[in-house]
C-alpha positions as CSV (number, residue, x, y, z in Angstrom):
1,M,-19.2,-3.9,22.3
2,P,-15.8,-3.5,22.9
3,K,-14.8,-0.2,24.5
4,S,-11.1,-0.4,23.1
5,V,-10.4,-0.7,19.2
6,L,-8.5,-3.5,18.2
7,C,-7.8,-1.7,14.4
8,D,-5.4,0.2,13.3
9,K,-7.5,3.8,10.7
10,K,-5.6,1.3,7.5
11,E,-7.3,-2.0,9.3
12,I,-10.7,-0.1,9.4
13,Y,-10.5,0.7,6.1
14,E,-10.1,-2.7,4.9
15,R,-12.8,-4.8,6.2
16,V,-14.9,-1.8,6.1
17,K,-14.2,-2.1,2.7
18,S,-15.5,-5.8,2.1
19,L,-18.5,-5.0,4.3
20,F,-19.8,-2.1,1.4
21,L,-18.3,-4.8,-1.2
22,V,-20.9,-7.6,-0.5
23,N,-23.9,-5.5,1.2
24,G,-24.1,-1.7,-0.2
25,Y,-24.0,1.6,1.1
26,S,-27.5,0.8,2.3
27,G,-27.3,-2.6,3.4
28,V,-23.9,-1.0,6.2
29,D,-24.7,1.0,9.6
30,I,-21.9,2.4,11.6
31,K,-23.4,-0.4,14.1
32,T,-22.2,-2.8,12.2
33,I,-18.7,-1.7,10.9
34,A,-18.2,-1.1,14.8
35,Y,-19.1,-5.3,15.1
36,E,-16.6,-5.4,12.6
37,C,-13.7,-4.1,13.6
38,K,-13.9,-4.6,17.2
39,M,-14.2,-1.4,18.3
40,A,-17.1,1.0,20.3
41,V,-19.8,3.2,18.0
42,G,-18.5,6.6,19.4
43,T,-14.9,5.3,18.8
44,F,-15.1,4.7,15.2
45,Y,-15.9,8.3,14.9
46,N,-12.6,9.4,15.8
47,Y,-11.9,7.8,13.0
48,Y,-14.3,9.3,11.2
49,E,-17.1,11.8,10.3
50,N,-19.6,9.3,9.4
51,K,-20.6,6.2,7.7
52,E,-20.5,8.9,3.8
53,E,-16.5,9.8,4.1
54,I,-14.9,6.7,4.7
55,F,-17.6,5.3,1.6
56,C,-16.2,8.3,-0.5
57,E,-12.7,7.3,0.7
58,I,-13.0,3.1,-0.6
59,I,-15.0,4.6,-3.7
60,S,-13.0,6.6,-4.5
61,D,-9.5,5.3,-4.3
62,S,-10.7,2.0,-5.7
63,W,-11.8,4.3,-8.8
64,N,-9.1,6.3,-9.6
65,L,-6.9,3.6,-9.7
66,F,-9.5,1.5,-12.2
67,F,-9.9,4.3,-14.3
68,K,-6.4,4.5,-15.0
69,T,-7.1,0.4,-16.3
70,L,-9.9,1.7,-18.4
71,K,-7.8,4.7,-19.9
72,R,-6.1,2.3,-21.9
73,K,-8.6,0.8,-23.6
74,K,-8.5,1.8,-27.1
75,V,-11.4,-0.5,-28.7
76,L,-15.3,0.2,-27.4
77,G,-15.7,-3.0,-26.9
78,E,-13.1,-3.1,-24.0
79,F,-14.3,-0.5,-22.5
80,I,-17.4,-2.1,-22.0
81,E,-16.1,-5.7,-21.2
82,E,-14.0,-3.3,-18.2
83,I,-16.1,-1.5,-17.2
84,Y,-18.5,-4.7,-16.5
85,Y,-16.3,-7.1,-15.1
86,Y,-15.4,-4.1,-12.7
87,I,-19.0,-3.0,-11.1
88,R,-19.7,-7.6,-11.6
89,N,-16.5,-7.9,-9.1
90,N,-17.8,-5.1,-7.3
91,K,-20.8,-5.3,-6.4
92,G,-21.1,-3.1,-2.7
93,F,-20.2,-0.1,-6.3
94,G,-23.1,-0.6,-8.4
95,L,-25.6,-1.2,-5.1
96,T,-25.0,2.1,-4.4
97,F,-26.1,3.8,-7.0
98,K,-28.9,1.9,-8.0
99,S,-30.6,2.7,-3.8
100,I,-29.0,5.7,-2.3
101,P,-31.1,8.2,-1.4
102,I,-29.5,11.2,-3.2
103,E,-30.9,13.7,-0.4
104,K,-28.6,11.6,2.4
105,A,-25.6,11.9,1.0
106,N,-24.3,14.7,-1.2
107,N,-19.9,13.9,-1.3
108,V,-21.4,10.6,-2.7
109,N,-23.7,12.1,-5.4
110,N,-20.5,14.2,-6.2
111,L,-18.2,10.7,-6.3
112,Y,-20.6,9.6,-7.8
113,D,-20.9,12.4,-11.0
114,K,-17.9,12.4,-10.8
115,I,-17.1,8.4,-12.6
116,V,-19.8,9.1,-14.3
117,N,-18.0,12.8,-15.9
118,D,-14.6,10.8,-16.4
119,V,-16.1,7.5,-17.9
120,A,-18.4,10.5,-20.3
121,R,-15.0,12.0,-22.1
122,H,-13.5,8.7,-22.4
123,I,-16.4,7.8,-24.3
124,V,-16.9,10.5,-26.3
125,N,-13.2,8.9,-27.9
126,F,-14.7,6.3,-28.7
127,I,-18.2,7.8,-30.2
128,N,-19.3,9.1,-34.1
129,D,-18.9,13.2,-33.1
130,D,-22.9,13.3,-34.3
131,Y,-23.7,11.8,-30.7
132,K,-20.5,13.3,-28.8
133,N,-23.2,15.7,-27.3
134,I,-24.7,13.5,-25.3
135,G,-21.2,11.9,-24.0
136,R,-22.7,11.5,-20.3
137,R,-26.0,9.6,-20.9
138,I,-24.2,7.3,-23.3
139,A,-21.9,6.8,-20.1
140,L,-24.9,6.1,-17.5
141,S,-27.0,4.4,-19.5
142,L,-23.5,2.0,-20.4
143,F,-23.3,2.4,-15.8
144,M,-26.7,1.2,-15.9
145,S,-27.4,-1.2,-18.3
146,I,-24.4,-3.1,-16.9
147,I,-25.9,-2.5,-13.1
148,L,-29.6,-4.3,-14.3
149,F,-27.7,-6.9,-16.4
150,T,-25.0,-7.7,-13.6
151,N,-28.4,-7.9,-10.5
152,S,-30.5,-9.1,-12.3
153,Y,-29.7,-11.5,-14.8
154,E,-29.5,-15.2,-14.8
155,F,-27.4,-15.0,-18.4
156,N,-23.2,-15.4,-18.9
157,D,-20.9,-13.3,-18.4
158,K,-20.3,-13.7,-22.7
159,D,-24.3,-13.1,-23.7
160,N,-24.8,-10.8,-21.1
161,L,-21.6,-8.6,-22.7
162,E,-22.8,-9.1,-26.0
163,F,-25.5,-7.4,-25.2
164,I,-24.4,-4.3,-24.0
165,Y,-22.5,-4.2,-26.7
166,N,-24.9,-4.8,-28.9
167,L,-27.3,-1.1,-27.2
168,F,-24.6,0.5,-28.3
169,L,-23.2,-0.1,-31.1
170,S,-24.5,2.8,-33.0
171,Y,-22.6,5.3,-31.7
172,Q,-19.7,3.8,-32.8
173,K,-17.5,5.3,-35.1
174,K,-17.7,3.6,-38.0
């Protein structure tokens, strides 16, 4: 492994972002990060405390940017579709919430809660008042359904979206 850093912090961020996108959180280790950034393993720690820190920074930045778009959706189907394509196109996002050992990633779990709460707060705009008290459960169900379908089924996106939308249709305001 090279001893000198060939990346600045912004370049490290971008290279590691690509690694997480493809492999998810559990599929990336510090040695892989160091190799990808052409630096010694110890040099990585001059920039970040651990992989959890850089992962949270990447996911948080990505989510905050995406959520601005998501908040503009005024129809449940469009809202679901936007989340569906975000998860499908950012496979690392879905893999992360399916595979992180809870006890080893407190900051990631806090970020996960923030994301679920963001969606839950917004989803109550679409659902019948009878279901507003279970907005978080609906949001979690939506995420897990999308992750399952985008990672496990060979159906096309249109079929997946139609199925997922129909799962949540009963909650919608009439």
